Backbone as CSV, one residue per row, in Angstrom:
resi,resn,N_x,N_y,N_z,CA_x,CA_y,CA_z,C_x,C_y,C_z
1,UNK,-19.768,-51.864,29.309,-18.889,-50.889,29.969,-17.708,-50.513,29.067
2,UNK,-17.141,-51.567,28.406,-16.033,-51.327,27.510,-16.454,-50.424,26.363
3,UNK,-17.686,-50.689,25.874,-18.214,-49.914,24.756,-18.369,-48.450,25.151
4,UNK,-18.870,-48.209,26.348,-19.042,-46.839,26.834,-17.693,-46.135,26.964
5,UNK,-16.699,-46.865,27.445,-15.355,-46.292,27.600,-14.773,-45.911,26.244
6,UNK,-14.988,-46.782,25.254,-14.502,-46.504,23.899,-15.168,-45.261,23.321
7,UNK,-16.500,-45.188,23.502,-17.245,-44.036,22.998,-16.757,-42.752,23.663
8,UNK,-16.494,-42.848,24.971,-16.010,-41.680,25.714,-14.660,-41.212,25.171
9,UNK,-13.776,-42.179,24.891,-12.449,-41.854,24.365,-12.547,-41.201,22.980
10,UNK,-13.449,-41.727,22.145,-13.640,-41.170,20.792,-14.152,-39.747,20.878
11,UNK,-15.161,-39.522,21.721,-15.734,-38.180,21.891,-14.701,-37.207,22.446
12,UNK,-13.899,-37.685,23.371,-12.850,-36.844,23.947,-11.831,-36.444,22.885
13,UNK,-11.476,-37.409,22.030,-10.509,-37.144,20.962,-11.052,-36.107,19.986
14,UNK,-12.349,-36.246,19.632,-12.987,-35.295,18.713,-12.999,-33.902,19.326
15,UNK,-13.319,-33.817,20.609,-13.352,-32.531,21.312,-11.988,-31.868,21.316
16,UNK,-10.949,-32.667,21.578,-9.586,-32.135,21.603,-9.150,-31.653,20.225
17,UNK,-9.516,-32.428,19.191,-9.164,-32.042,17.825,-9.868,-30.755,17.433
18,UNK,-11.149,-30.652,17.807,-11.937,-29.452,17.493,-11.366,-28.235,18.187
19,UNK,-10.960,-28.443,19.433,-10.403,-27.331,20.217,-9.106,-26.831,19.620
20,UNK,-8.401,-27.736,18.947,-7.119,-27.358,18.370,-7.231,-26.664,17.023
21,UNK,-8.435,-26.695,16.403,-8.613,-26.065,15.101,-8.629,-24.550,15.243
22,UNK,-7.937,-23.833,14.361,-7.961,-22.363,14.432,-9.339,-21.824,14.093
23,UNK,-9.720,-20.756,14.783,-11.030,-20.142,14.557,-11.016,-19.381,13.229
24,UNK,-12.033,-19.598,12.419,-12.134,-18.874,11.160,-12.441,-17.404,11.417
25,UNK,-11.874,-16.523,10.600,-12.213,-15.109,10.673,-13.558,-14.894,9.984
26,UNK,-14.482,-14.323,10.715,-15.815,-14.073,10.159,-15.838,-12.678,9.533
27,UNK,-16.097,-12.647,8.232,-16.096,-11.387,7.486,-17.503,-11.125,6.955
28,UNK,-18.063,-9.976,7.304,-19.390,-9.599,6.816,-19.255,-8.472,5.801
29,UNK,-19.910,-8.653,4.668,-19.920,-7.648,3.607,-21.252,-6.912,3.683
30,UNK,-21.185,-5.629,3.994,-22.353,-4.835,4.362,-22.627,-3.828,3.252
31,UNK,-23.792,-3.976,2.575,-24.032,-3.077,1.465,-25.408,-3.173,0.860
32,UNK,-25.479,-2.891,-0.442,-26.745,-2.795,-1.173,-26.913,-3.976,-2.127
33,UNK,-27.570,-3.750,-3.281,-27.855,-4.852,-4.203,-26.594,-5.454,-4.811
34,UNK,-25.532,-4.657,-4.929,-24.274,-5.182,-5.466,-23.727,-6.262,-4.529
35,UNK,-23.851,-6.024,-3.234,-23.418,-7.011,-2.237,-24.432,-8.142,-2.106
36,UNK,-25.727,-7.813,-2.262,-26.753,-8.859,-2.248,-26.465,-9.889,-3.344
37,UNK,-26.055,-9.396,-4.519,-25.709,-10.292,-5.628,-24.312,-10.887,-5.468
38,UNK,-23.568,-10.410,-4.474,-22.208,-10.888,-4.257,-22.117,-12.348,-3.868
39,UNK,-23.221,-12.920,-3.389,-23.222,-14.329,-2.988,-23.701,-15.248,-4.113
40,UNK,-24.029,-14.681,-5.283,-24.416,-15.499,-6.436,-23.177,-16.234,-6.963
41,UNK,-23.362,-17.204,-7.861,-22.211,-18.000,-8.325,-21.037,-17.173,-8.856
42,UNK,-21.319,-16.072,-9.545,-20.239,-15.230,-10.071,-20.017,-13.975,-9.236
43,UNK,-20.703,-13.871,-8.089,-20.617,-12.679,-7.254,-19.254,-12.498,-6.614
44,UNK,-18.983,-11.272,-6.195,-17.635,-10.995,-5.673,-17.341,-11.722,-4.370
45,UNK,-18.346,-11.960,-3.547,-18.119,-12.691,-2.293,-17.801,-14.156,-2.591
46,UNK,-18.551,-14.732,-3.517,-18.302,-16.118,-3.923,-16.921,-16.258,-4.563
47,UNK,-16.584,-15.324,-5.444,-15.268,-15.382,-6.097,-14.142,-15.193,-5.088
48,UNK,-14.341,-14.288,-4.137,-13.328,-14.089,-3.092,-13.173,-15.344,-2.247
49,UNK,-14.288,-16.011,-1.964,-14.222,-17.262,-1.209,-13.349,-18.290,-1.909
50,UNK,-13.466,-18.363,-3.241,-12.633,-19.288,-4.008,-11.163,-18.920,-3.967
51,UNK,-10.892,-17.620,-4.044,-9.504,-17.142,-3.976,-8.887,-17.487,-2.624
52,UNK,-9.637,-17.199,-1.559,-9.122,-17.429,-0.209,-8.968,-18.912,0.098
53,UNK,-9.839,-19.734,-0.474,-9.742,-21.167,-0.224,-8.445,-21.719,-0.794
54,UNK,-7.984,-21.124,-1.890,-6.719,-21.564,-2.486,-5.507,-21.060,-1.708
55,UNK,-5.594,-19.817,-1.236,-4.414,-19.215,-0.595,-4.434,-19.315,0.937
56,UNK,-5.630,-19.365,1.523,-5.774,-19.407,2.984,-6.893,-20.391,3.342
57,UNK,-6.696,-21.630,3.007,-7.743,-22.650,3.142,-8.364,-22.681,4.530
58,UNK,-9.689,-22.594,4.567,-10.480,-22.735,5.800,-10.158,-21.691,6.872
59,UNK,-9.633,-20.553,6.466,-9.298,-19.514,7.448,-10.359,-18.418,7.545
60,UNK,-11.282,-18.382,6.564,-12.265,-17.298,6.534,-13.681,-17.841,6.356
61,UNK,-14.617,-17.156,7.014,-16.046,-17.380,6.788,-16.611,-16.067,6.245
62,UNK,-17.125,-16.108,5.011,-17.613,-14.899,4.359,-19.136,-14.865,4.373
63,UNK,-19.693,-13.743,4.803,-21.141,-13.598,4.932,-21.602,-12.337,4.206
64,UNK,-22.570,-12.482,3.314,-23.130,-11.330,2.618,-24.281,-10.725,3.410
65,UNK,-24.280,-9.407,3.529,-25.380,-8.696,4.213,-25.787,-7.498,3.361
66,UNK,-26.152,-7.786,2.117,-26.566,-6.732,1.199,-28.057,-6.765,0.944
67,UNK,-28.671,-5.598,0.842,-30.096,-5.484,0.511,-30.249,-4.435,-0.582
68,UNK,-30.961,-4.804,-1.636,-31.156,-3.915,-2.766,-31.791,-2.594,-2.371
69,UNK,-31.294,-1.514,-2.959,-31.842,-0.186,-2.708,-31.318,0.502,-1.471
70,UNK,-30.499,-0.191,-0.691,-30.023,0.401,0.569,-29.117,1.596,0.344
71,UNK,-29.249,2.543,1.275,-28.360,3.701,1.353,-27.674,3.641,2.710
72,UNK,-26.818,4.600,2.988,-26.006,4.542,4.201,-26.866,4.503,5.460
73,UNK,-27.982,5.230,5.479,-28.817,5.236,6.690,-29.567,3.929,6.872
74,UNK,-29.842,3.207,5.758,-30.459,1.877,5.880,-29.490,0.918,6.575
75,UNK,-28.213,1.026,6.220,-27.203,0.189,6.876,-27.153,0.486,8.364
76,UNK,-27.212,1.751,8.705,-27.159,2.130,10.117,-28.344,1.538,10.882
77,UNK,-29.523,1.570,10.273,-30.734,1.102,10.951,-30.768,-0.418,11.132
78,UNK,-30.127,-1.163,10.227,-30.168,-2.626,10.351,-28.843,-3.227,10.829
79,UNK,-27.928,-2.369,11.218,-26.599,-2.831,11.622,-26.637,-3.808,12.804
80,UNK,-27.453,-3.538,13.788,-27.486,-4.379,14.995,-27.829,-5.827,14.656
81,UNK,-28.921,-6.026,13.909,-29.372,-7.383,13.598,-28.520,-8.068,12.538
82,UNK,-28.134,-7.323,11.509,-27.477,-7.941,10.360,-25.962,-8.033,10.478
83,UNK,-25.392,-7.285,11.429,-23.937,-7.297,11.561,-23.488,-7.569,12.997
84,UNK,-23.807,-6.673,13.905,-23.235,-6.734,15.253,-23.593,-8.005,16.008
85,UNK,-24.825,-8.469,15.877,-25.245,-9.684,16.593,-24.500,-10.924,16.109
86,UNK,-23.920,-10.864,14.921,-23.198,-12.013,14.368,-21.723,-12.034,14.787
87,UNK,-21.302,-11.010,15.530,-19.943,-10.932,16.079,-18.855,-11.154,15.018
88,UNK,-18.817,-10.311,14.006,-17.791,-10.482,12.969,-16.416,-10.053,13.451
89,UNK,-15.398,-10.567,12.776,-14.027,-10.111,13.007,-13.697,-8.926,12.104
90,UNK,-14.307,-8.934,10.915,-14.080,-7.873,9.935,-15.410,-7.520,9.275
91,UNK,-15.621,-6.222,9.033,-16.799,-5.768,8.289,-16.319,-4.924,7.112
92,UNK,-16.790,-5.279,5.927,-16.489,-4.512,4.715,-17.708,-3.648,4.405
93,UNK,-17.543,-2.331,4.449,-18.644,-1.410,4.140,-18.537,-1.003,2.674
94,UNK,-19.562,-1.352,1.896,-19.568,-1.058,0.463,-20.923,-0.422,0.137
95,UNK,-20.981,0.903,0.247,-22.245,1.633,0.097,-21.960,2.983,-0.558
96,UNK,-22.990,3.587,-1.135,-22.835,4.926,-1.694,-23.465,5.117,-3.057
97,UNK,-23.570,4.042,-3.832,-24.139,4.172,-5.176,-25.576,4.692,-5.105
98,UNK,-26.404,4.083,-4.279,-27.807,4.503,-4.206,-27.978,5.888,-3.587
99,UNK,-27.064,6.251,-2.693,-27.115,7.582,-2.082,-26.974,8.667,-3.151
100,UNK,-26.239,8.343,-4.222,-26.069,9.262,-5.345,-27.112,8.997,-6.436
101,UNK,-27.207,7.753,-6.868,-28.039,7.346,-8.009,-29.508,7.705,-7.805
102,UNK,-30.023,7.458,-6.613,-31.445,7.664,-6.353,-31.852,9.130,-6.293
103,UNK,-30.865,10.016,-6.221,-31.196,11.445,-6.310,-31.805,11.754,-7.664
104,UNK,-31.279,11.102,-8.697,-31.766,11.337,-10.052,-32.959,10.452,-10.399
105,UNK,-32.947,9.211,-9.902,-34.000,8.271,-10.317,-35.280,8.388,-9.507
106,UNK,-35.166,8.691,-8.218,-36.378,8.734,-7.375,-36.366,9.854,-6.343
107,UNK,-35.349,10.732,-6.421,-35.240,11.881,-5.508,-35.209,11.463,-4.033
108,UNK,-34.552,10.347,-3.768,-34.456,9.861,-2.381,-33.011,9.597,-1.969
109,UNK,-32.079,10.287,-2.572,-30.680,10.075,-2.226,-30.327,10.661,-0.877
110,UNK,-29.041,10.820,-0.632,-28.554,11.311,0.661,-27.670,12.532,0.437
111,UNK,-27.885,13.572,1.238,-26.996,14.729,1.176,-25.605,14.315,1.650
112,UNK,-24.594,14.928,1.078,-23.219,14.509,1.359,-22.850,14.645,2.835
113,UNK,-23.266,15.727,3.476,-22.907,15.905,4.888,-23.553,14.835,5.768
114,UNK,-24.808,14.488,5.468,-25.490,13.429,6.228,-24.854,12.071,5.942
115,UNK,-24.452,11.868,4.699,-23.778,10.621,4.337,-22.534,10.427,5.205
116,UNK,-21.736,11.484,5.325,-20.516,11.406,6.123,-20.786,11.104,7.589
117,UNK,-21.842,11.715,8.128,-22.167,11.495,9.544,-22.621,10.071,9.796
118,UNK,-23.467,9.553,8.919,-23.918,8.162,9.074,-22.748,7.190,8.880
119,UNK,-21.865,7.500,7.949,-20.720,6.632,7.673,-19.804,6.556,8.894
120,UNK,-19.530,7.710,9.489,-18.723,7.737,10.715,-19.403,6.935,11.833
121,UNK,-20.724,7.070,11.939,-21.466,6.358,12.990,-21.397,4.848,12.787
122,UNK,-21.460,4.400,11.532,-21.312,2.978,11.237,-19.961,2.459,11.731
123,UNK,-18.922,3.175,11.364,-17.572,2.770,11.750,-17.426,2.697,13.265
124,UNK,-17.909,3.716,13.959,-17.778,3.777,15.426,-18.455,2.595,16.101
125,UNK,-19.662,2.274,15.658,-20.400,1.168,16.287,-19.769,-0.183,15.977
126,UNK,-19.309,-0.354,14.751,-18.677,-1.620,14.380,-17.384,-1.823,15.165
127,UNK,-16.585,-0.769,15.257,-15.326,-0.870,16.012,-15.584,-1.098,17.499
128,UNK,-16.625,-0.467,18.037,-16.970,-0.664,19.453,-17.379,-2.107,19.728
129,UNK,-17.807,-2.792,18.672,-18.198,-4.199,18.789,-16.996,-5.139,18.640
130,UNK,-15.812,-4.552,18.405,-14.593,-5.349,18.357,-14.163,-5.815,16.984
131,UNK,-14.815,-5.322,15.924,-14.468,-5.755,14.570,-13.573,-4.745,13.861
132,UNK,-12.772,-5.247,12.957,-12.003,-4.382,12.071,-12.897,-3.964,10.899
133,UNK,-12.531,-2.865,10.232,-13.375,-2.325,9.171,-12.550,-2.047,7.921
134,UNK,-13.111,-2.416,6.771,-12.558,-2.054,5.470,-13.584,-1.162,4.774
135,UNK,-13.145,-0.040,4.239,-14.035,0.873,3.532,-13.882,0.691,2.016
136,UNK,-14.975,0.941,1.286,-14.945,0.876,-0.173,-15.619,2.116,-0.744
137,UNK,-15.029,2.685,-1.784,-15.715,3.735,-2.519,-16.683,3.099,-3.507
138,UNK,-17.804,3.782,-3.822,-18.730,3.253,-4.833,-18.078,3.321,-6.215
139,UNK,-18.314,2.315,-7.049,-17.556,2.179,-8.295,-18.032,3.116,-9.403
140,UNK,-19.150,2.794,-10.017,-19.590,3.571,-11.180,-21.109,3.678,-11.244
141,UNK,-21.570,4.745,-11.873,-22.955,4.863,-12.344,-22.815,5.257,-13.816
142,UNK,-22.598,4.250,-14.650,-22.242,4.464,-16.052,-20.759,4.266,-16.248
143,UNK,-20.398,3.600,-17.354,-18.997,3.223,-17.566,-18.275,4.049,-18.628
144,UNK,-18.895,5.141,-19.089,-18.174,6.026,-20.000,-16.998,6.650,-19.257
145,UNK,-16.083,7.260,-19.995,-14.921,7.854,-19.341,-15.372,8.884,-18.312
146,UNK,-14.585,9.021,-17.262,-14.943,9.881,-16.137,-15.262,11.298,-16.627
147,UNK,-16.474,11.758,-16.297,-16.923,13.075,-16.726,-18.013,13.005,-17.772
148,UNK,-18.145,11.850,-18.447,-19.157,11.698,-19.488,-20.463,11.110,-18.962
149,UNK,-20.441,10.535,-17.771,-21.663,9.993,-17.169,-22.334,11.084,-16.339
150,UNK,-23.656,11.070,-16.338,-24.432,12.159,-15.735,-24.075,12.428,-14.283
151,UNK,-23.801,11.373,-13.515,-23.592,11.551,-12.080,-22.139,11.374,-11.641
152,UNK,-21.224,11.505,-12.585,-19.808,11.353,-12.249,-19.341,12.352,-11.189
153,UNK,-19.714,13.612,-11.348,-19.232,14.640,-10.417,-19.698,14.359,-8.998
154,UNK,-20.962,13.985,-8.862,-21.502,13.697,-7.524,-20.876,12.434,-6.949
155,UNK,-20.713,11.413,-7.785,-20.104,10.166,-7.316,-18.655,10.403,-6.894
156,UNK,-17.970,11.275,-7.594,-16.597,11.617,-7.211,-16.560,12.338,-5.862
157,UNK,-17.545,13.192,-5.608,-17.617,13.895,-4.322,-17.820,12.898,-3.182
158,UNK,-18.713,11.950,-3.351,-18.982,10.950,-2.312,-17.762,10.041,-2.115
159,UNK,-17.106,9.697,-3.204,-15.903,8.860,-3.105,-14.792,9.604,-2.376
160,UNK,-14.657,10.894,-2.670,-13.651,11.713,-1.970,-13.943,11.781,-0.479
161,UNK,-15.229,11.841,-0.139,-15.622,11.866,1.269,-15.191,10.579,1.976
162,UNK,-15.391,9.446,1.322,-15.002,8.162,1.915,-13.482,8.071,2.034
163,UNK,-12.766,8.584,1.047,-11.301,8.596,1.131,-10.836,9.428,2.328
164,UNK,-11.484,10.550,2.538,-11.140,11.405,3.680,-11.439,10.693,4.996
165,UNK,-12.583,10.021,5.060,-12.952,9.287,6.271,-11.925,8.185,6.546
166,UNK,-11.478,7.508,5.495,-10.466,6.457,5.660,-9.177,7.026,6.251
167,UNK,-8.787,8.217,5.796,-7.581,8.860,6.322,-7.785,9.282,7.775
168,UNK,-8.948,9.864,8.067,-9.237,10.343,9.422,-9.292,9.207,10.437
169,UNK,-9.794,8.060,10.006,-9.969,6.922,10.916,-8.826,5.917,10.819
170,UNK,-7.894,6.173,9.894,-6.750,5.271,9.686,-7.212,3.851,9.353
171,UNK,-8.196,3.766,8.447,-8.737,2.470,8.050,-8.364,2.148,6.611
172,UNK,-8.224,0.849,6.299,-7.897,0.460,4.925,-9.030,0.799,3.968
173,UNK,-8.664,1.243,2.778,-9.629,1.655,1.769,-9.445,0.853,0.491
174,UNK,-10.536,0.284,0.005,-10.563,-0.332,-1.317,-11.201,0.703,-2.249
175,UNK,-10.377,1.388,-3.019,-10.859,2.513,-3.828,-11.393,2.008,-5.167
176,UNK,-12.612,1.453,-5.115,-13.224,0.884,-6.313,-13.529,1.943,-7.362
177,UNK,-13.819,3.157,-6.912,-14.079,4.241,-7.869,-12.869,4.431,-8.790
178,UNK,-11.703,4.504,-8.215,-10.483,4.681,-9.011,-10.176,3.440,-9.837
179,UNK,-10.314,2.268,-9.240,-10.014,1.030,-9.949,-10.910,0.853,-11.176
180,UNK,-12.201,1.139,-11.012,-13.153,0.955,-12.110,-12.953,2.012,-13.206
181,UNK,-12.782,3.265,-12.814,-12.607,4.309,-13.831,-11.295,4.109,-14.586
182,UNK,-10.248,3.688,-13.896,-8.979,3.401,-14.571,-9.127,2.231,-15.541
183,UNK,-9.832,1.190,-15.109,-10.031,0.014,-15.959,-10.857,0.379,-17.183
184,UNK,-11.940,1.130,-16.976,-12.798,1.525,-18.096,-12.040,2.407,-19.087
185,UNK,-11.217,3.279,-18.571,-10.430,4.165,-19.443,-9.524,3.348,-20.371
186,UNK,-8.976,2.266,-19.834,-8.044,1.434,-20.608,-8.742,0.389,-21.477
187,UNK,-9.983,0.035,-21.129,-10.626,-1.105,-21.783,-11.989,-0.793,-22.395
188,UNK,-12.310,0.481,-22.554,-13.602,0.869,-23.105,-13.391,1.864,-24.255
189,UNK,-12.791,1.414,-25.363,-12.441,2.327,-26.462,-13.641,2.995,-27.120
190,UNK,-14.808,2.353,-27.069,-16.002,2.915,-27.692,-16.817,3.776,-26.727
191,UNK,-16.285,3.961,-25.515,-16.957,4.790,-24.504,-18.393,4.320,-24.233
192,UNK,-18.565,3.004,-24.149,-19.882,2.427,-23.856,-20.279,2.722,-22.423
193,UNK,-21.583,2.835,-22.177,-22.030,3.160,-20.816,-22.207,1.925,-19.944
194,UNK,-22.047,0.744,-20.512,-22.156,-0.501,-19.747,-21.482,-1.630,-20.518
195,UNK,-21.356,-2.790,-19.836,-20.861,-3.977,-20.518,-19.384,-4.271,-20.359
196,UNK,-18.659,-3.392,-19.688,-17.233,-3.653,-19.462,-17.052,-4.367,-18.123
197,UNK,-17.478,-3.721,-17.055,-17.433,-4.307,-15.707,-18.830,-4.421,-15.093
198,UNK,-19.830,-3.905,-15.795,-21.209,-3.942,-15.279,-22.168,-4.461,-16.341
199,UNK,-23.345,-4.867,-15.880,-24.400,-5.300,-16.803,-25.258,-4.128,-17.257
200,UNK,-25.348,-3.093,-16.400,-26.273,-1.989,-16.672,-25.696,-0.618,-16.330
201,UNK,-24.396,-0.558,-16.113,-23.764,0.685,-15.705,-23.565,0.797,-14.211
202,UNK,-24.209,-0.091,-13.439,-24.112,-0.061,-11.970,-23.804,-1.442,-11.402
203,UNK,-24.640,-2.415,-11.728,-24.506,-3.760,-11.152,-23.435,-4.549,-11.899
204,UNK,-22.674,-5.317,-11.156,-21.447,-5.908,-11.679,-21.685,-7.166,-12.507
205,UNK,-20.928,-7.287,-13.588,-20.879,-8.555,-14.314,-19.767,-9.412,-13.713
206,UNK,-19.491,-10.540,-14.336,-18.505,-11.460,-13.760,-17.136,-10.795,-13.629
207,UNK,-16.744,-10.017,-14.642,-15.437,-9.352,-14.616,-15.386,-8.273,-13.532
208,UNK,-16.483,-7.533,-13.376,-16.542,-6.516,-12.326,-16.466,-7.130,-10.946
209,UNK,-17.190,-8.231,-10.762,-17.140,-8.940,-9.486,-15.736,-9.472,-9.213
210,UNK,-15.048,-9.928,-10.256,-13.691,-10.452,-10.092,-12.739,-9.347,-9.638
211,UNK,-12.905,-8.146,-10.197,-12.051,-7.024,-9.810,-12.280,-6.638,-8.350
212,UNK,-13.546,-6.623,-7.938,-13.864,-6.314,-6.531,-13.306,-7.385,-5.607
213,UNK,-13.503,-8.656,-5.971,-13.017,-9.766,-5.137,-11.503,-9.693,-4.950
214,UNK,-10.789,-9.497,-6.033,-9.325,-9.422,-5.974,-8.871,-8.235,-5.110
215,UNK,-9.502,-7.091,-5.302,-9.076,-5.872,-4.619,-9.351,-5.939,-3.115
216,UNK,-10.531,-6.399,-2.731,-10.847,-6.533,-1.311,-9.991,-7.632,-0.681
217,UNK,-9.803,-8.717,-1.414,-9.011,-9.838,-0.892,-7.584,-9.436,-0.544
218,UNK,-6.983,-8.600,-1.379,-5.611,-8.153,-1.125,-5.501,-7.364,0.174
219,UNK,-6.558,-6.649,0.515,-6.577,-5.897,1.774,-6.885,-6.820,2.944
220,UNK,-7.863,-7.686,2.757,-8.334,-8.553,3.844,-7.230,-9.437,4.412
221,UNK,-6.420,-10.027,3.556,-5.400,-10.972,4.040,-4.282,-10.273,4.818
222,UNK,-4.211,-8.950,4.752,-3.177,-8.213,5.475,-3.642,-7.782,6.873
223,UNK,-4.933,-7.943,7.173,-5.447,-7.527,8.480,-5.078,-8.516,9.582
């Protein structure tokens, strides 16, 4: 009987301690192959996790929801299972590269007007589910100075659309397009098309992932 009473007291103490622990903020990163790779050892989600552990220990749970080749409408179609059912506190939308890039590589990109409509629909559904939203512009398709890469003009149009959506919805924006082009301008004297922040002109290397992690992290901790 004494043993049972002791066990009961221990279990009660554990329950009380657990109840007193603050709930971690669940953050889902919703995107394409760049986000899929974000959970790798040098990925931006992993690097952000390390940053937050130092500055906000045990306050965040970071979840990657990236699938290679995804465009904005793919995110819309899988949003229920991959995002909403997990009840996140914050969702980071990082999409747009394939919507532009695949127009040239496989003729399966997204028209700008449709991109905007799907993007607005993503935001509306996520907010209706009770989560906050952070928007990101797509970074680069080629790292030469702005205007020298084949799809710069189109990527700038899509990035401008996301900036406008951020203003219309009053949502925080991580303007990776500007951050990456500014960085490349300052750190790419030979006008190389890759190797500064990316491995191939699109997918991020360790330095590119670090820039994304730092930039998103600065916004996330203010929410």
